[in-house]
Residue, then its C-alpha position, 0 to 999 in steps of 0.5 A: m567309148r567311141e574313141i576306143l571303138v574307132r581306135f580298135g575297130p578291126f578287133l571289135v568287128v571280129l568279136a561282133n561278127c562272131a555272133f552271126f558266125l556261131g549260128c551257122g549251119a553244118p560245114v559243106p565241102l567247097d570246090a571251085p565252080a566249073g570253068f575256073t582255073a588257078i593260074s598261079e601258086a599261092g603267093f606265086e612261089l613257096a619260097d618267095n611267099a614264105a619270105d615276103r608274104n605275097d598277100y594281095p594282088w593290089e593291081m593287075t593289068y594287061f600290057k603289050p609293048d610296041d615292039r611285041e606281037a603279044g601282051q601279058i598280064y602283070v600284077g603288082t603285090g601288097n606283102a604282109v599287109m595285114d602285119g602292116i595294118m595291125g602295126r598301124i592300128f596298135g602302134w607296133p614296131t616297124d618290123s611288123f610292117w609291110r615287106p617290099p612289093e614286087i611286080r610279076r608277069y604271067q609266062p604260060d609258055e614256061g608253065p601254066q602257073s609260071w610268073e616272072r619277077v620283073l621288078d623287085w623293091r629288094d633290088v631298089e631299096t635296103g631295109p627293113p624298114w622299107q620305104t616302098t610297100g606296095v604297088r597299087a596301080l598299073l596302066p599302059y599309057r602312050v606318050p603323045s609326043t613320042g608315040q611310045t607306049y609305057l607301062y606305068a606303075g604307082t606305089f604305096g610307101v613313105q614316098p609314093s612313086l610313079w615308075r615306068s617301063r617300055t617293055g616291062d622287062p627286068g632292068t628296064w624300069e625308071l622312076v618318074w616322079s615321087n610325092p613327098t608325103e606318105g601314102s599311095i598312088r591308088s589309081l591311074a587314069i587316061h583322059n584326053d591323052v593325059l595320064y592322071i594320078a590319084v594320091t591318097h594319105e589315109y593313114l596320116d594323122p593329122q589328115v592330109p588332103g587327097e591330091i591329083y596330078a597329071t603327066d604327058g609322059q614328059t613332065v608332072w604337074p599338080v591338078m588338085t591338091d586340097g581334097f577338093g577344098k575338104p581336108d577330111n577327103d584325105g585320099v583320092f581312091y579312083l579315077a575314071s574318064f567318062n562323058g568328057w570329064l574326069y571323075a574322081g572318087t574320095i575316101n572320107r571316114n567322117q561324112g562318106y565318099e564323094v565323087w567329083k568331075l573335073a578336067g572337062p571338055d573346055g579344060q577350065a571348068s571348076p570341079v563339080q561334086i556329083v555324089a556326097n555323103g557316101g551316096t546312100s549313107g555316110a557309112q560308105q566311107a571310100v570309092g572301091e572302083m569306078r567303071v563305065f558300062k553301058d553308058c553309065l559310070y558305076v561306082t562301088s564303095i568300101i566300108f572299112l572292115n564292115l564297121n559303121y564308124g559314124s553312128f554304130s547303129p547299126l554296128l555293121r553295114a554292107a557296101d553299096m553301088v550307085r551309077i551316074d548317067d550322062q546327065d549326072r543323075v545318080e541311081v542306086v543299083v545295089g543298096p537301099e531303094s536300088v532300082g532293081g531291088t538288090p539290097s546292100g552287099f547283094g544281100y550279104l551283110h559281110n560284103a563290106y567292100l565292093w572291091c572291083l569291077e570289070e566288063h567281060r563279054g557284055k557283062l558287068y562283074c563285081g568282086t567283093w571283100n568278105a569281112a567274115s573271112f577276117v575272123p580267123v586272122t585274129d588268132r594269129y595276132w591274139a597274144r600280141i593284141q591282147a597285151t597291147l589292149n591291157e597295156r593301153v587300158g591299164l586293166p586285164l580286160f582280155f586274157g587267156p588263149s584266143p577264143f578262136s583256137g579250137l575252131l581254127e584247129s578243127g577246120y571249122f572256119d575253112q568249111w563255112t559256106n558263107n566264107g570267102a570272096r564272092l563274085y556277082a555278074s549283071d547283063d544290065g547293071v540293075h540285076w545281079d546273079e551270084v557266080f561264086k561265094d566261097g573264095l573259089g573253094n578256099p574260104r581264106n581267099f577273102g577278096v576279089r581284089n582285081m579283075v581283067s578282061v582279055g579277049d575271051t578270058l576273065y582274069l581274077g586276082l584274089a587276096n589271101i593273107d594266110d596262103g598267099l595271093q592267087v590268080w584265076t582265069v574263067a573262059e567263055 
């Protein structure tokens, strides 16, 4: 039974969540809060979104080339992501998988929602199937030996690769390095003038340990290639420079995420484990993000699809957050026995990912992924899921139309006050206020995937697998 639950976890989470959803109150119309402005069309452009399904703003950053007076916001996409996830889970053919990604940059001088395509993997590869299926990392880095600043990009695919450009312009991107094993470069971080590269192989079976590489802009070398000695640390999800050390957060579905520190001030010390067993519980499977705020390193977690894979008791779990001080003491700031009394998921069970953190004007912001928004997705795939499950089990356990069809047609799901991405803010990292809880007026905006603070403006990238990703701003 447990094997079936793990194999088809996302599908069963949908059914489990229904018990909560069908008890919701009357629908309430939703609107974006005051001060928030959409600066992109859904999926950037109607035609491109229809072809490539620009679902996820998988990474977002600000980059100013050396020879220019102003910088711009860049977004790396993940396209047709749910097709890829469902294809992985159910073993569907590769024509169900992700579309090729792209990198866009904001061009407000050409229009309030204008985004230039600066790198499109349709121009790099021939498919389908596509070898590169997402851009997960973007970060400017100044090469010490030349003093030149580049925008670096890390990809997800058959060979996760590192690219760079001095200007970000179309036609200027060059391939720097590739990892031979399928996976993704999920994070880039600068520490002691070196660019560190986090590699994860979370989809492979048998498991392949996570890795860390480094580059000075001239060569690339390995730093850690064995998952810190644990094969089930099959990915390094995030890197951060803090207190003279490089900190690395892993994914570990068996025991919960881990946080290690390495590359210390003397450059010779062995890696030291700081957090084990998911911080608060083994159900906290991966690190979402790590961010320095008020002299502490804040670490968020991810519980894939809201499901407690470890024991199924309880079946559903919300995500937590801890912080690490300069003595490597760990405190819970969101979760059981937190220092400020904030419960798991900020008190909302379906905040399964605390997906991103950003400091803006003295506050720490945390964006979430709302598992409740996943329910309508099942309707799109119902016939295929049903056929696959019946074939695997050998019995017609699931049959007939999707149980969600009627509710979807009525617009019931679209109007839930509890549906959509949520955003929280804190002045001290301990006490939190809810900024919004409805996907900025669209419950299909199911997660705040990335945030970037530039001057007085906070940029938010929201994931949406139905309408296409959106980028919003709020100015103070």
